[in-house]
C-alpha angles and dihedrals in degrees: 000000000000120000096246096178091068095057125098121199125188118216108209115200115200107210124196129175103307112092088184090059093046092050095048092046094048093045088055094046093048095044093062100030107121096195134015090203095052095041109032107183120221118194115201113197120202108174107064086226109159098210092049090050090050092052093048092048090051088074089067118186092356089086141018115240121207129172129220103226103202107085097158114140124247139185109273081018099187096056093043092048093051094050091045091049093050091052095048096043095047090047088054092050098045106026104031103028093032098225119163099210138013140191109222113214120175116215096251093066133094121196137227123247091256095043093117094041089054095054095039091056098043097044093088091058090068090051093050105036118056090190089069119075105170145017113217130195091205137094112191089205095041097131115139091246092053104048135074108271092224097027101114092121095047117109130182142193115238135188089207118087104231103184115179097116109002140166123223136172127235091247091062092049091051087054096048102035096071090061100028111152125241092231144004092035095170094058089045095052090054094059117110093244089061100036095047092193093305125140139211131224115237134177128241089229113040121247091202134047128192122227094177107112091153109061144109092300091054094234095310108175092355100107094040100040123352099061089058095055111125114227111213113253098173105086116219124205092225093168088067093052125084103237096178088110086080092064110107094240090062103027100052097054089049091046093051090047089054099045104024098062134079097248095104126085137196102223136089119314113245117181096005095294126161124271128199121205118185126213129185107183140038090251095053091048092050091051092050093045093052091049090057098036092248118145105267106198125104127207117207088344095306121116119222113276091003122147117190087347094305118126109194129190140146118241107212095195093052094037090225139124105231127199120190105203125200109222134187123067096263092050097043094055098037107112095001123075105165108071111045092156090075090059090050092049092051093047090050091056093066 
């Protein structure tokens, strides 16, 4: 097992104009921080807003406050400012301060009690497995009705980049920084030419929750989805759990065993059994997702939380574990180029 007590991780909070957001986010981060030495918090401010700066500075030595200097306006200003801020702040963290890893936390997030434990225990996975490129605290379908009731210790691999509280290494930033976009960075980072077949680790129960209805996206998805996200309140001692099952060499064979065999059925769900529903097109997926209350959008052909085209969730009302499977050769391989055997297994089932 890794020696977790020797690791240092730097939470980076990206602060924009709302001093209320910054205060709520920092209060949450500081409330659950087990060690200031192990988790030194850096707050990067982008807006030049005096009241926000005053609030951040009121935390004194508990945090480090830095300011993004370029405040020039742009078309679609919000999206350009965010991308510009990310680039500047991550360059400060990795190039100027010399840190090797960072947890990015935007200022409209609050964190779970085991937020730090989660990242401390999963950090080594990024160091060991080159097919992983981020650890995220977020589950896009993390509504209370769509997660395992006692699933606080369950973690998954995902082809979809979740963001919203995520850990990356300096090596990844060096790869991305040279081609970093001027706007819409999150859509850009989900493209195949950036992802390169790599996956993220995500939790069943989210370790972050957003309270930012008013933002650049003008509340997109908030009223329908984000405000219902369940923040984990059952702390897990992840550092005492062997998480090596998330390494690709172990996870993929198990995953293919689960979803490449004929043990699933497409009928009703007696006794809390597992149901598989197949989809072949974007439109059929959207219809299924909306029926269950799952987020229905795809980015670069990858559905939120999907791994190898499989979107998994637990429906509390039905008492079932549901798995929406992408079928058809073009759909199976779209966005995932490392496990063609799963596509063959699924095709052979028909």
